[in-house]
C-alpha positions as CSV (number, residue, x, y, z in Angstrom):
1,M,149.2,95.9,66.3
2,K,146.9,97.5,63.6
3,K,145.3,94.6,63.5
4,L,144.6,94.6,66.5
5,M,143.1,97.8,66.6
6,T,141.5,96.7,64.3
7,L,139.6,93.8,66.2
8,L,138.9,97.0,69.1
9,T,137.6,98.2,67.3
10,I,134.9,96.2,66.0
11,T,134.6,94.7,69.3
12,T,133.6,97.2,71.0
13,I,131.2,98.3,68.2
14,I,128.9,95.1,68.3
15,L,129.4,94.5,71.9
16,S,128.1,98.6,72.3
17,S,125.8,98.2,69.9
18,C,124.0,95.1,71.3
19,V,123.3,96.4,74.7
20,Q,119.2,97.1,74.9
21,E,118.3,101.1,76.2
22,E,116.9,101.3,79.6
23,F,113.2,102.3,80.2
24,D,111.4,103.5,82.9
25,K,109.0,101.0,84.5
26,K,106.5,101.3,87.0
27,V,104.2,98.3,88.0
28,T,101.7,98.6,90.4
29,F,100.4,95.3,92.0
30,L,97.3,95.3,93.2
31,V,95.5,92.6,94.9
32,D,92.4,91.0,96.0
33,T,91.6,89.6,99.2
34,N,89.2,89.2,100.8
35,G,87.6,86.4,101.2
36,L,90.8,84.8,101.9
37,E,90.9,83.6,105.9
38,N,94.2,83.5,108.6
39,I,95.8,86.5,106.5
40,E,99.3,88.0,108.3
41,S,100.9,89.1,105.4
42,I,100.1,89.6,101.6
43,G,103.9,89.2,99.7
44,I,105.5,89.1,96.2
45,R,108.4,87.0,95.1
46,G,109.5,87.2,92.0
47,N,112.6,87.3,89.1
48,F,112.4,91.3,89.0
49,L,112.8,91.3,92.6
50,P,116.9,91.6,94.5
51,N,116.8,88.1,96.8
52,Q,115.0,86.4,93.4
53,W,111.6,83.9,94.7
54,R,114.1,83.0,98.1
55,E,111.9,86.6,99.5
56,S,108.2,87.8,99.9
57,Y,108.2,91.7,99.4
58,P,105.3,93.2,101.5
59,L,102.1,95.0,100.2
60,T,100.1,96.7,102.4
61,D,95.8,97.3,102.4
62,E,96.4,100.6,104.6
63,N,92.6,101.6,104.0
64,K,92.2,98.2,105.2
65,D,89.7,97.1,101.6
66,G,91.2,93.8,101.1
67,I,93.0,95.1,98.4
68,Y,96.9,95.1,98.9
69,E,99.4,96.8,97.0
70,A,103.1,97.8,96.3
71,T,104.2,100.1,93.7
72,F,108.2,99.3,92.5
73,N,109.9,101.7,89.8
74,E,113.0,101.2,88.1
75,K,114.7,101.5,84.9
76,T,114.9,98.8,82.6
77,A,115.7,96.8,79.8
78,V,114.3,93.2,80.2
79,Y,111.9,92.2,78.1
80,G,109.3,91.2,81.0
81,I,108.9,90.2,85.4
82,N,107.4,86.5,86.3
83,F,106.1,86.8,89.8
84,K,103.3,84.4,92.5
85,F,102.1,85.8,95.3
86,V,102.5,84.4,99.3
87,K,100.7,84.7,102.0
88,N,101.6,84.4,105.5
89,G,105.0,84.3,104.0
90,N,105.7,81.2,103.6
91,D,102.1,80.1,101.1
92,Y,102.6,80.5,97.7
93,E,99.2,80.9,95.1
94,L,98.4,79.9,92.1
95,K,100.6,75.6,93.0
96,G,100.4,73.5,90.8
97,S,100.3,76.3,87.6
98,D,103.1,78.1,86.5
99,N,103.8,81.8,87.6
100,R,102.2,84.8,86.7
101,E,104.2,87.6,84.4
102,I,103.9,90.7,82.6
103,V,105.2,91.6,79.0
104,F,106.6,94.8,78.8
105,E,106.3,97.1,75.4
106,Y,110.2,98.8,74.6
107,K,109.5,102.2,75.8
108,A,108.3,103.7,79.4
109,E,105.7,102.6,80.7
110,T,102.9,102.8,83.9
111,I,101.1,99.5,84.7
112,I,98.9,97.9,87.2
113,Y,98.0,95.0,87.3
114,K,94.5,93.7,89.6
115,T,93.9,89.9,90.4
116,T,92.5,88.6,93.0
117,F,94.9,86.0,95.0
118,N,94.4,82.4,93.9
119,K,92.6,82.8,91.0
120,E,94.7,83.3,87.7
121,H,92.3,85.6,86.3
122,S,94.2,89.2,85.8
123,E,93.2,92.9,84.3
124,I,96.4,95.0,83.2
125,T,96.2,98.9,82.7
126,R,98.9,100.5,80.4
127,K,100.0,104.4,81.0
């Protein structure tokens, strides 16, 4: 019994020390679509969304300037996210290219991710 208790104590210590601390992450995506034609919707799909690549999360262009946006707030311990933007529900950008990626720092962060639809270049601002 004493060995079992010692084993349980050691296991508890090991498991609790392996849990990484979660930090608040606020990520705003800004996607320039100027020059694109026949836009019915712009969305984002990725490994951080509830439906994990199966469904687009909508971005909006409230001021009609051609730049669609969405902001996500999450408390997480993940090291980063992978995603792509999608036009009209099923037209993925950057076909044949790697997914876009944001690597998080091990602290609370506010990130602004700016890009142009179907262009690999992006600008990341951290606050």
